[in-house]
C-alpha positions in Angstrom: 52.2 147.8 129.2 48.9 147.2 127.5 47.2 149.6 129.8 49.6 152.4 128.7 48.8 151.6 125.1 45.1 151.8 125.8 45.4 155.2 127.6 47.6 156.6 124.8 45.0 155.6 122.3 42.2 157.3 124.4 44.1 160.5 124.6 44.7 160.6 120.9 41.0 160.2 120.3 40.1 163.4 122.0 36.7 164.9 121.2 38.1 167.8 119.3 39.8 165.5 116.8 37.2 162.9 116.3 33.9 164.9 116.4 31.8 164.7 113.3 30.0 167.9 112.5 26.7 168.1 114.3 26.9 164.7 116.0 27.9 164.1 119.6 31.4 162.5 120.3 30.0 159.3 121.8 27.8 158.3 118.8 28.1 155.5 116.3 28.7 158.1 113.6 32.1 158.9 115.0 34.3 156.3 113.2 37.4 157.1 115.4 35.4 156.2 118.4 34.2 153.0 116.8 37.8 152.0 115.8 39.0 152.9 119.3 36.4 150.7 120.9 37.1 147.8 118.5 40.7 148.1 119.3 40.1 148.1 123.1 37.8 145.1 122.7 40.4 143.3 120.6 43.1 144.0 123.2 40.7 142.9 125.9 40.1 139.6 124.1 43.8 139.1 123.7 44.3 139.7 127.4 41.3 137.5 128.4 42.7 134.6 126.4 46.2 135.3 127.8 47.7 135.7 124.3 50.5 138.0 125.5 51.5 135.4 128.1 51.4 132.7 125.5 53.4 134.9 123.1 55.9 135.5 125.9 56.0 131.8 126.6 56.6 131.0 122.9 59.3 133.7 122.8 60.9 132.3 125.9 60.7 128.7 124.5 62.2 130.0 121.3 65.0 131.9 123.2 65.6 128.7 125.3 65.8 126.7 122.1 68.2 129.2 120.5 70.3 129.3 123.7 70.4 125.4 123.7 71.4 125.4 120.1 74.1 128.0 120.8 75.4 125.8 123.7 75.4 122.8 121.4 77.2 124.8 118.8 79.8 125.9 121.4 80.2 122.4 122.6 80.5 121.0 119.1 83.1 123.8 118.3 85.1 122.8 121.4 84.9 119.1 120.4 85.9 120.0 116.9 88.9 122.1 118.2 89.9 119.2 120.5 89.6 116.8 117.6 91.5 119.0 115.3 94.3 119.3 118.0 94.3 115.6 118.4 94.6 115.1 114.6 97.4 117.7 114.5 99.2 115.9 117.3 98.8 112.5 115.5 99.9 114.0 112.2 103.1 115.4 113.9 103.7 112.0 115.5 103.2 110.1 112.2 105.5 112.6 110.5 108.2 112.0 113.2 107.7 108.3 113.0 108.0 108.4 109.2 111.2 110.4 109.6 112.5 107.8 112.0 111.6 105.0 109.6 113.4 106.7 106.8 116.5 107.3 108.9 116.5 103.7 110.0 116.0 102.5 106.4 119.0 104.7 105.4 121.1 103.2 108.2 120.0 99.7 107.3 120.8 100.3 103.7 124.3 101.7 104.6 124.9 98.6 106.8 123.8 96.3 104.0 126.0 98.1 101.5 129.0 97.9 103.9 128.3 94.2 104.5 128.0 93.6 100.7 131.3 95.4 100.1 133.0 93.3 102.8 131.5 90.1 101.3 132.7 91.1 97.9 136.2 91.9 99.2 136.4 88.6 101.1 135.1 86.7 98.0 137.7 88.4 95.8 140.4 87.6 98.3 139.3 83.9 98.4 139.2 83.7 94.6 142.6 85.3 94.3 143.9 82.9 96.9 142.3 80.0 95.0 143.7 81.3 91.7 147.2 81.6 93.3 146.9 78.1 94.7 145.9 76.8 91.3 148.8 78.6 89.6 151.2 77.2 92.2 149.8 73.8 91.7 150.1 74.1 88.0 153.7 75.3 88.3 154.5 72.4 90.6 152.8 69.9 88.2 154.7 71.5 85.3 158.0 71.3 87.2 157.2 67.6 88.0 156.4 66.9 84.4 159.6 68.5 83.3 161.6 66.6 85.9 159.9 63.3 85.0 160.6 63.9 81.3 164.2 64.9 82.1 164.6 61.8 84.2 163.1 59.6 81.5 165.3 61.1 78.9 168.4 60.8 81.2 167.5 57.1 81.9 167.0 56.4 78.2 170.3 58.2 77.4 172.1 56.4 80.2 170.5 53.1 79.0 171.8 53.7 75.5 175.2 54.7 76.8 175.4 51.7 79.0 174.2 49.4 76.3 176.9 50.7 73.9 179.7 50.3 76.5 178.5 47.1 78.2 179.8 43.7 77.2 178.6 40.3 78.4 181.1 39.9 81.3 180.3 43.2 82.7 176.7 42.6 82.4 176.9 39.4 84.4 178.9 41.1 87.1 176.4 44.0 87.4 173.5 41.5 87.7 175.4 39.5 90.3 176.1 42.8 92.3 172.4 43.8 92.0 171.2 40.4 93.3 173.6 40.5 96.1 172.5 44.0 97.1 168.9 43.0 97.0 169.7 40.0 99.2 171.5 42.2 101.7 168.7 44.6 101.8 166.0 42.0 102.2 167.7 40.1 105.0 
């Protein structure tokens, strides 16, 4: 490639173009020739010190570095996509789990409410039964009290009546009959 460049430069510097008036083409007065020779020497020095090969190596290293960076970027992108997919999957799982927890909590709350209603109903039933029992007991006690008072009043009235109609002979006969009845019962 360098050789082609050198040849192209030589053709461009033809004697008709570069000749100074009255001076030969190959003289130090021809500036185009001097520039051409300096350029050829410069290119020769570059080739001698293998600068094009070093530049090619540097470019190859740079392209290898870029290629490696691109591969790393591709790998990182794939990892990021995998990680993103994993997070999306976990997010959907967590969302489903949260929905299940909410449903379970609703069901538990409904069961607790039903249990509380049943307990309240049984408590009310027990209290009503206890109140009915207390009322029945109070009625029985009231009836007993009324009977007891009626009996006491009857006995008092009978005692007054007997006391008014009883004389001493009758009283002795009744006492003798009561003693005899007590002896018969005891023996």
